[in-house]
BAKOLTI-483005 format. One record per residue (C-alpha): residue number from 1; residue in three letters; x, y, z. Coordinates in nm, 3 decimals. Layout:
REM BAKOLTI-483005
[NUM; "ALA"; [X; Y; Z]];
...
//
This chain:
REM BAKOLTI-483005
[1; "MET"; [0.967; -1.407; 3.950]];
[2; "MET"; [0.841; -1.347; 3.622]];
[3; "PRO"; [1.091; -1.334; 3.297]];
[4; "PRO"; [1.068; -0.943; 3.123]];
[5; "HIS"; [0.788; -0.879; 2.881]];
[6; "CYS"; [0.856; -0.743; 2.513]];
[7; "THR"; [0.813; -0.389; 2.522]];
[8; "GLU"; [0.691; -0.400; 2.164]];
[9; "THR"; [0.377; -0.203; 2.092]];
[10; "SER"; [0.135; -0.166; 1.812]];
[11; "LEU"; [-0.197; -0.017; 1.724]];
[12; "ASP"; [-0.505; -0.249; 1.614]];
[13; "ARG"; [-0.731; -0.175; 1.356]];
[14; "ASN"; [-0.964; 0.077; 1.579]];
[15; "GLY"; [-0.612; 0.239; 1.717]];
[16; "VAL"; [-0.627; 0.099; 2.068]];
[17; "PRO"; [-0.268; 0.016; 2.130]];
[18; "ARG"; [-0.175; -0.322; 2.260]];
[19; "CYS"; [0.173; -0.461; 2.439]];
[20; "CYS"; [0.358; -0.800; 2.356]];
[21; "VAL"; [0.285; -1.034; 2.647]];
[22; "ILE"; [0.621; -1.245; 2.487]];
[23; "GLU"; [0.915; -1.304; 2.726]];
[24; "ALA"; [1.160; -1.028; 2.572]];
[25; "GLY"; [1.409; -1.140; 2.288]];
[26; "HIS"; [1.179; -1.386; 2.177]];
[27; "GLU"; [1.195; -1.409; 1.803]];
[28; "GLY"; [0.906; -1.379; 1.545]];
[29; "ASP"; [0.583; -1.236; 1.574]];
[30; "HIS"; [0.450; -1.001; 1.878]];
[31; "MET"; [0.157; -1.151; 2.027]];
[32; "ASP"; [-0.096; -0.944; 2.293]];
[33; "HIS"; [-0.281; -1.046; 2.594]];
[34; "GLN"; [-0.582; -1.185; 2.339]];
[35; "ALA"; [-0.336; -1.390; 2.127]];
[36; "ARG"; [-0.342; -1.157; 1.822]];
[37; "THR"; [-0.050; -1.180; 1.658]];
[38; "TRP"; [0.172; -0.911; 1.442]];
[39; "GLU"; [0.486; -0.922; 1.253]];
[40; "PRO"; [0.778; -0.721; 1.373]];
[41; "PRO"; [0.783; -0.350; 1.242]];
[42; "SER"; [1.128; -0.433; 1.061]];
[43; "THR"; [0.977; -0.666; 0.869]];
[44; "VAL"; [0.638; -0.520; 0.771]];
[45; "LEU"; [0.823; -0.217; 0.691]];
[46; "ALA"; [1.074; -0.401; 0.427]];
[47; "ARG"; [0.771; -0.586; 0.281]];
[48; "LEU"; [0.610; -0.191; 0.211]];
[49; "GLN"; [0.894; -0.046; 0.089]];
[50; "GLU"; [0.963; -0.325; -0.162]];
[51; "THR"; [0.597; -0.325; -0.268]];
[52; "TRP"; [0.549; 0.072; -0.241]];
[53; "GLY"; [0.882; 0.229; -0.264]];
[54; "ARG"; [0.935; 0.306; -0.640]];
[55; "THR"; [0.581; 0.553; -0.557]];
[56; "HIS"; [0.638; 0.610; -0.184]];
[57; "ARG"; [0.842; 0.678; 0.109]];
[58; "ILE"; [0.740; 0.455; 0.390]];
[59; "ILE"; [0.750; 0.515; 0.769]];
[60; "TRP"; [0.696; 0.368; 1.109]];
[61; "THR"; [0.705; 0.606; 1.360]];
[62; "GLY"; [0.619; 0.374; 1.661]];
[63; "ARG"; [0.269; 0.432; 1.640]];
[64; "MET"; [0.136; 0.529; 1.290]];
[65; "TRP"; [0.219; 0.375; 0.961]];
[66; "ILE"; [0.313; 0.666; 0.666]];
[67; "ALA"; [0.339; 0.668; 0.340]];
[68; "THR"; [0.426; 1.007; 0.116]];
[69; "ALA"; [0.424; 1.003; -0.258]];
[70; "HIS"; [0.774; 1.074; -0.399]];
[71; "ARG"; [0.566; 1.297; -0.673]];
[72; "ASP"; [0.427; 1.641; -0.532]];
[73; "ASP"; [0.173; 1.653; -0.796]];
[74; "VAL"; [-0.049; 1.359; -0.694]];
[75; "HIS"; [-0.381; 1.381; -0.595]];
[76; "TRP"; [-0.345; 1.173; -0.233]];
[77; "ARG"; [-0.005; 1.242; -0.134]];
[78; "THR"; [0.019; 1.128; 0.230]];
[79; "GLU"; [-0.152; 0.822; 0.395]];
[80; "VAL"; [-0.127; 0.793; 0.769]];
[81; "GLU"; [-0.280; 0.473; 0.903]];
[82; "PRO"; [-0.254; 0.234; 1.233]];
[83; "THR"; [-0.204; -0.063; 1.092]];
[84; "PRO"; [0.033; -0.166; 0.781]];
[85; "ALA"; [-0.290; -0.351; 0.630]];
[86; "GLN"; [-0.493; -0.025; 0.660]];
[87; "LEU"; [-0.205; 0.154; 0.475]];
[88; "GLU"; [-0.175; -0.064; 0.217]];
[89; "ALA"; [-0.552; -0.082; 0.138]];
[90; "SER"; [-0.535; 0.321; 0.129]];
[91; "LEU"; [-0.252; 0.302; -0.073]];
[92; "GLN"; [-0.413; 0.075; -0.330]];
[93; "LYS"; [-0.706; 0.283; -0.335]];
[94; "HIS"; [-0.547; 0.643; -0.369]];
[95; "SER"; [-0.262; 0.572; -0.542]];
[96; "ARG"; [-0.377; 0.314; -0.866]];
[97; "PRO"; [-0.253; 0.452; -1.198]];
[98; "PRO"; [-0.469; 0.713; -1.347]];
[99; "ASP"; [-0.693; 0.600; -1.617]];
[100; "ARG"; [-0.525; 0.663; -1.980]];
[101; "PRO"; [-0.683; 0.850; -2.233]];
[102; "ARG"; [-0.851; 0.628; -2.527]];
[103; "ALA"; [-0.617; 0.571; -2.811]];
[104; "ARG"; [-0.773; 0.700; -3.127]];
[105; "SER"; [-0.927; 0.452; -3.353]];
[106; "ALA"; [-0.780; 0.358; -3.631]];
[107; "PRO"; [-0.836; 0.504; -3.949]];
[108; "SER"; [-1.129; 0.279; -4.122]];
[109; "ALA"; [-1.011; 0.023; -4.420]];
[110; "SER"; [-1.229; 0.223; -4.672]];
[111; "ARG"; [-1.038; 0.546; -4.610]];
[112; "VAL"; [-0.729; 0.399; -4.593]];
[113; "LEU"; [-0.775; 0.207; -4.933]];
[114; "GLY"; [-0.980; 0.484; -5.109]];
[115; "THR"; [-1.294; 0.286; -5.170]];
[116; "THR"; [-1.704; 0.340; -5.054]];
[117; "ASP"; [-1.880; 0.100; -4.865]];
[118; "THR"; [-2.046; -0.040; -5.221]];
[119; "GLY"; [-1.673; -0.084; -5.334]];
[120; "GLY"; [-1.647; 0.184; -5.552]];
[121; "THR"; [-1.394; 0.412; -5.581]];
[122; "PRO"; [-1.462; 0.750; -5.387]];
//
């Protein structure tokens, strides 16, 4: 008789479900029938929360990874992706800090010193 398999499932990058084929109760990464591995969701969730938790709430629904910005006024508030790698790529693409306005240029030395470009006084 075959031992029971792990019941963990995940979506691949195309959104196709995959099931872990390793025995139930195993340690470490999960593996599908094509020998593709993925980290346990709890490990990934902790890493994503460590990286993005200051700006986003990160959740794993059991099928999809979701990040929702804490602030209401951001341009792109919610990201929903089938894999953690795709979620991180979307967050990096849409949640980068906005460009800062250019600082005003400092007054020229001639205006500060009260001289003209010919060396005389204005």
